[in-house]
C-alpha positions as CSV (number, residue, x, y, z in Angstrom):
1,M,0.1,1.4,20.0
2,F,-1.2,3.2,16.6
3,L,2.1,1.3,14.9
4,A,-0.2,-1.9,14.6
5,L,-3.3,-0.3,12.8
6,P,-3.3,-0.2,9.3
7,D,-2.3,2.9,7.5
8,A,-2.8,4.0,3.8
9,V,-0.3,6.2,2.3
10,W,-0.3,3.8,-0.6
11,A,-2.4,3.4,-3.5
12,I,-5.4,0.9,-3.6
13,P,-4.2,-1.8,-5.6
14,R,-7.7,-3.3,-6.1
15,L,-9.1,-0.5,-8.0
16,A,-6.4,-1.2,-10.2
17,V,-7.3,-4.9,-10.7
18,Q,-10.6,-4.0,-11.2
19,N,-9.5,-2.0,-14.3
20,G,-7.0,-3.8,-15.8
21,V,-4.8,-0.6,-15.5
22,S,-1.8,0.5,-13.6
23,C,-2.0,2.8,-10.4
24,V,-0.7,5.3,-12.2
25,S,-3.9,6.1,-14.0
26,C,-5.4,7.9,-10.7
27,H,-2.1,9.2,-9.1
28,V,0.7,11.8,-10.3
29,N,3.3,9.7,-9.1
30,P,4.5,7.5,-11.8
31,T,4.7,4.2,-9.6
32,G,1.2,5.2,-7.8
33,S,0.2,6.2,-3.9
34,G,-0.5,9.5,-3.0
35,L,-2.0,12.6,-4.4
36,R,-4.9,12.0,-7.2
37,N,-4.3,13.3,-10.6
38,E,-7.6,15.3,-12.0
39,Y,-9.0,11.7,-13.4
40,G,-8.4,10.1,-10.2
41,S,-9.8,13.4,-8.0
42,S,-12.5,14.6,-10.3
43,I,-13.9,11.3,-12.2
44,V,-12.8,8.0,-9.7
45,S,-13.4,9.7,-6.6
46,L,-16.5,11.8,-7.6
47,D,-18.6,9.3,-9.8
48,E,-16.8,5.8,-9.8
49,L,-16.0,5.1,-5.9
50,S,-18.9,6.7,-3.9
51,W,-22.2,5.2,-3.0
52,K,-24.2,8.4,-3.8
53,P,-22.1,10.9,-6.2
54,L,-22.7,14.5,-5.7
55,S,-25.1,15.9,-8.4
56,K,-22.9,18.7,-9.5
57,Q,-19.0,18.9,-9.5
58,P,-17.7,20.6,-6.6
59,K,-15.7,23.8,-7.3
60,F,-12.4,22.9,-5.8
61,T,-10.7,19.1,-6.5
62,G,-7.2,20.2,-5.6
63,A,-6.2,22.2,-8.5
64,L,-4.8,25.4,-7.4
65,A,-3.9,26.2,-11.7
66,D,-3.1,24.2,-14.7
67,H,-0.1,23.0,-13.4
68,L,-0.6,23.1,-9.9
69,R,-2.2,20.6,-7.5
70,I,-2.2,19.9,-3.5
71,G,-3.9,17.5,-2.0
72,T,-4.4,15.5,1.5
73,D,-5.3,12.0,3.4
74,L,-6.8,12.2,6.7
75,R,-7.6,9.3,8.7
76,M,-9.1,8.6,12.2
77,Q,-9.2,5.2,13.8
78,T,-10.5,3.6,16.5
79,Y,-9.0,0.3,17.6
80,I,-10.6,-2.5,20.1
81,H,-8.9,-5.1,21.4
82,S,-8.7,-7.7,24.4
83,E,-6.3,-10.1,25.9
84,D,-9.1,-11.1,28.3
85,E,-12.6,-11.5,27.4
86,D,-13.8,-9.7,30.3
87,Q,-11.9,-6.5,29.6
88,W,-11.7,-4.8,26.1
89,E,-9.8,-1.9,25.6
90,R,-10.4,0.9,23.0
91,V,-8.0,3.8,21.6
92,S,-8.9,6.5,19.2
93,F,-6.3,8.6,17.4
94,P,-5.4,10.3,14.4
95,M,-3.6,7.9,12.3
96,Q,-2.4,9.8,9.3
97,L,-2.2,13.5,8.0
98,E,-0.5,13.6,4.7
99,L,0.1,16.8,2.9
100,Y,0.7,16.8,-0.9
101,G,2.2,19.3,-3.4
102,H,2.5,18.8,-7.5
103,W,3.8,21.1,-9.8
104,Q,3.6,20.0,-13.5
105,I,6.9,22.2,-14.8
106,T,6.7,21.4,-18.2
107,R,5.4,18.6,-20.6
108,S,8.1,16.5,-19.3
109,F,9.3,17.6,-15.9
110,Q,7.4,17.4,-12.8
111,A,8.0,18.2,-9.1
112,Y,6.2,16.6,-5.9
113,A,6.2,17.0,-2.4
114,A,4.7,14.8,0.4
115,V,4.5,15.6,4.2
116,D,3.6,13.4,6.5
117,A,2.6,15.5,9.4
118,L,2.2,12.7,12.2
119,R,5.6,11.0,11.8
120,S,7.7,14.0,10.5
121,N,8.6,11.8,7.4
122,T,8.8,13.3,4.0
123,E,8.9,12.3,0.4
124,G,10.0,14.5,-2.4
125,W,11.5,14.2,-6.1
126,I,11.4,15.4,-9.6
127,S,11.0,13.6,-12.7
128,M,11.6,13.4,-16.2
129,E,9.5,11.7,-18.9
130,F,11.0,10.5,-21.9
131,S,7.9,10.1,-24.4
132,R,10.3,8.3,-27.1
133,F,10.4,5.5,-24.8
134,N,7.2,5.7,-22.9
135,G,9.4,5.9,-19.5
136,F,10.8,8.2,-16.9
137,L,13.6,9.3,-15.0
138,R,13.1,10.1,-11.2
139,A,15.4,11.6,-8.2
140,G,14.7,12.6,-4.7
141,R,13.6,11.1,-1.4
142,M,11.3,8.0,-1.6
143,T,10.6,4.3,-1.0
144,P,11.5,1.7,-3.2
145,H,8.7,0.3,-5.2
146,F,8.2,-3.3,-4.2
147,G,5.3,-6.0,-4.7
148,L,1.5,-4.4,-4.4
149,A,2.3,-1.5,-1.6
150,L,-0.9,-2.2,-0.3
151,D,-2.7,0.0,1.6
152,D,-2.4,-1.5,4.9
153,H,1.2,-1.6,6.5
154,T,0.1,-4.5,9.4
155,T,-0.1,-7.2,6.3
156,F,2.8,-9.2,6.6
157,V,4.3,-8.5,3.3
158,R,4.1,-4.9,4.3
159,G,5.3,-4.1,8.3
160,G,3.3,-7.0,9.7
161,N,3.1,-6.4,13.5
162,I,5.5,-3.4,15.1
163,K,4.7,-2.8,18.6
164,M,1.9,-5.2,19.4
165,K,3.6,-8.4,18.9
166,N,3.4,-12.0,19.8
167,G,6.9,-13.1,20.6
168,L,9.0,-13.6,17.5
169,N,12.0,-11.5,16.3
170,A,10.0,-10.5,13.4
171,E,6.5,-10.1,12.4
172,G,6.3,-8.9,8.9
173,M,8.5,-7.9,6.0
174,I,10.8,-4.5,6.2
175,F,8.6,-2.2,5.0
176,S,7.3,-0.5,8.1
177,P,5.7,2.9,8.2
178,M,8.5,4.0,10.9
179,R,11.0,3.6,8.2
180,S,11.9,6.5,6.5
181,S,12.2,7.3,2.9
182,V,15.5,7.4,1.2
183,A,17.5,9.3,-1.3
184,T,16.4,7.2,-4.6
185,L,17.4,7.1,-8.3
186,E,14.7,5.6,-10.3
187,V,13.9,4.4,-13.7
188,G,10.7,3.3,-15.4
189,M,9.3,2.4,-18.7
190,N,5.8,1.5,-19.8
191,A,6.0,-1.3,-22.9
192,G,2.2,-1.8,-23.6
193,D,0.4,-3.5,-20.9
194,F,3.7,-4.1,-19.3
195,F,5.5,-1.5,-16.6
196,L,9.1,-2.2,-15.6
197,T,11.1,0.0,-13.1
198,A,14.6,-0.4,-11.6
199,S,16.1,1.9,-8.7
200,V,19.3,2.3,-6.4
201,S,18.6,3.8,-3.0
202,D,20.5,4.7,0.1
203,G,20.5,2.0,2.4
204,Y,16.5,1.6,2.7
205,V,16.9,-1.1,5.6
206,A,20.1,-0.2,7.3
207,G,19.7,3.8,7.1
208,E,21.4,6.0,4.8
209,A,24.8,5.3,6.1
210,G,24.2,1.5,4.9
211,S,25.2,0.2,1.5
212,K,23.1,0.7,-1.5
213,T,19.6,-1.0,-1.9
214,F,18.9,-2.3,-5.5
215,T,15.0,-3.0,-6.5
216,G,13.5,-4.2,-9.6
217,R,10.2,-4.6,-10.5
218,V,8.0,-5.9,-13.5
219,E,4.1,-5.6,-13.8
220,Y,1.6,-6.7,-16.4
221,S,-2.0,-5.2,-16.3
222,G,-4.7,-5.9,-18.9
223,M,-7.3,-8.2,-20.0
224,F,-7.0,-11.9,-20.3
225,L,-10.0,-14.2,-21.2
226,E,-12.4,-11.5,-20.6
227,N,-10.8,-11.0,-16.7
228,S,-9.5,-7.7,-15.5
229,V,-5.8,-9.2,-14.4
230,L,-2.5,-7.9,-12.8
231,A,0.8,-10.0,-12.4
232,G,4.0,-9.1,-11.6
233,G,7.5,-9.7,-9.6
234,S,9.7,-7.7,-7.6
235,A,13.4,-8.3,-6.1
236,M,15.7,-6.1,-3.8
237,Q,18.9,-6.4,-2.5
238,E,21.2,-4.4,0.2
239,D,24.4,-5.9,1.4
240,D,23.4,-9.9,2.3
241,L,19.9,-9.1,2.4
242,F,17.5,-10.2,-0.5
243,L,14.0,-10.0,-1.0
244,V,11.9,-11.3,-3.8
245,G,8.3,-11.8,-4.3
246,I,5.3,-12.3,-6.8
247,F,2.0,-10.9,-6.6
248,G,-1.2,-10.6,-8.9
249,G,-4.9,-10.5,-9.0
250,A,-7.7,-11.0,-10.9
251,A,-11.6,-9.3,-11.5
252,R,-14.5,-10.6,-12.8
253,G,-18.0,-9.0,-12.1
254,P,-18.6,-8.1,-8.7
255,F,-15.4,-10.0,-7.4
256,T,-11.6,-9.1,-7.0
257,W,-8.7,-11.5,-5.7
258,M,-5.6,-10.1,-5.1
259,G,-2.6,-11.7,-3.6
260,E,1.4,-11.5,-2.9
261,V,4.2,-14.0,-1.7
262,D,7.8,-12.8,-0.6
263,L,10.6,-14.3,0.6
264,A,13.6,-12.7,2.7
265,G,16.9,-14.2,3.1
266,N,18.8,-12.7,5.9
267,W,16.5,-10.6,7.6
268,V,15.7,-12.5,10.5
269,G,19.2,-13.6,11.2
270,D,20.8,-15.8,8.6
271,G,17.5,-18.0,7.7
272,T,14.8,-17.1,5.2
273,S,11.3,-15.6,5.6
274,L,8.2,-16.2,4.3
275,A,4.8,-13.7,4.0
276,S,2.0,-14.0,2.0
277,F,-1.0,-12.0,1.6
278,S,-4.5,-13.1,0.0
279,E,-7.8,-11.0,-0.1
280,L,-11.4,-11.7,-1.9
281,S,-13.4,-8.9,-2.2
282,Y,-17.0,-8.6,-3.5
283,S,-18.6,-5.4,-4.6
284,L,-22.0,-5.5,-3.1
285,V,-23.1,-2.1,-4.9
286,Q,-21.2,0.8,-6.0
287,G,-19.5,2.4,-2.9
288,V,-20.1,-0.9,-0.5
289,T,-17.4,-3.7,-0.5
290,L,-16.9,-6.9,1.6
291,T,-13.4,-8.3,2.1
292,A,-12.2,-11.4,3.4
293,R,-8.2,-11.8,4.0
294,Y,-5.5,-14.4,5.1
295,D,-2.1,-13.3,5.9
296,F,0.6,-15.6,7.1
297,F,4.4,-15.3,8.5
298,D,7.1,-17.5,8.9
299,E,10.1,-15.4,10.3
300,D,12.6,-18.6,9.5
301,I,10.9,-21.5,7.0
302,G,13.9,-23.6,8.8
303,Y,12.2,-24.3,11.8
304,L,8.6,-25.0,13.2
305,G,6.6,-23.0,15.5
306,N,7.9,-19.5,15.1
307,A,4.7,-18.7,12.4
308,L,1.9,-16.5,12.6
309,S,-1.8,-16.7,10.8
310,R,-4.3,-14.0,10.3
311,T,-8.0,-14.0,8.9
312,A,-9.8,-11.1,8.2
313,A,-13.4,-9.5,7.6
314,G,-14.2,-6.1,7.0
315,I,-16.9,-3.7,4.9
316,E,-15.4,-0.5,3.0
317,F,-18.1,1.8,2.6
318,F,-17.5,5.4,0.4
319,P,-20.9,7.1,1.0
320,L,-20.0,10.6,-0.5
321,P,-16.7,11.7,-2.9
322,Y,-13.7,11.8,-0.9
323,V,-15.1,10.0,2.3
324,E,-14.6,6.3,3.2
325,F,-15.4,4.3,6.4
326,R,-13.9,1.0,7.2
327,S,-14.6,-1.5,9.5
328,L,-12.4,-4.8,9.9
329,V,-12.7,-7.8,12.5
330,R,-9.3,-10.1,12.3
331,V,-8.0,-13.0,14.6
332,T,-4.4,-14.0,14.9
333,K,-2.8,-17.5,15.2
334,V,0.3,-18.1,16.6
335,A,1.9,-21.7,15.5
336,S,3.1,-22.2,19.0
337,E,-0.2,-21.8,20.7
338,N,-3.3,-24.4,20.5
339,E,-5.9,-21.3,20.7
340,R,-6.4,-18.4,18.4
341,Q,-6.0,-15.1,20.0
342,N,-9.4,-13.0,20.6
343,P,-11.0,-10.7,17.7
344,E,-9.2,-7.2,17.1
345,L,-12.0,-4.4,15.9
346,F,-10.7,-1.7,13.5
347,F,-13.0,1.5,12.7
348,Q,-11.4,3.8,10.3
349,L,-12.7,7.2,9.1
350,H,-10.7,8.5,5.8
351,L,-11.0,12.1,4.2
352,W,-9.3,13.2,0.9
353,Y,-8.8,15.2,-2.0
């Protein structure tokens, strides 16, 4: 049942949109996500996220030495749902236990490892930076870099509904949290406000015995008309499967919007699938954010009645550094049904460093 719930091994793209920067600003991973760097751990987590910052710097923020760092993400979640209004079911469980390690071997070389203790999935790579071209070359086991890489895998542009489905053949795109990382060679380059990556992987969709997966992504992050903006596009191909998408976001004052639209060919049969995501958030005060979201998925745009839409509203509360409480209520509508389903409720505790 836990497969239906929000996950967050990824970064939080909204923070990048708000500041007009790339996710790598806070993470050791050159494409974002996972272990935070010193800035993400000591500055953002301590002073910029939490409602009540600490009065003094903690003695330990993950750095074991100048070139060694460890970290973790731990999430506990409660899920409440009902197929019958008279009977509600509540389930609580550990959702994520991710352990990270990073070694800055030299100024140009770094090594990284991440272990998912709950799903027995590992990620590990070495990276070499090229200061002359402001780029990098990375090799190891990882997930191809595509789209916003949202921190909720149940959004339809990620994995969508995996176990608790509504009768469709697929109810989301290919980025399921149950899909393992694969051997990948990736290159990336920063060109001013643009960030470009390209990679080749061992069959991310079909498995390592399948054909190669080719992925490309371009992103712009910066300022436009006094607004922080993010815009970009991604493409992926593996055998007959192709996936293309655009994404973006903008922030002004306390408001932040971000969205993504993806098309996949030959994902469900030989048809074309469509997924979209849109979220508007409002920063009430530091540490408290209100969110409203709309998701849509059509497993084959050539037919009627095989689509899902979902609306959601929630609140994210960071009471202290390295602590987050998240609650969300969402309602799903199946195109072939006349009435909306009963609401689903989520409550999540997130601890990290």
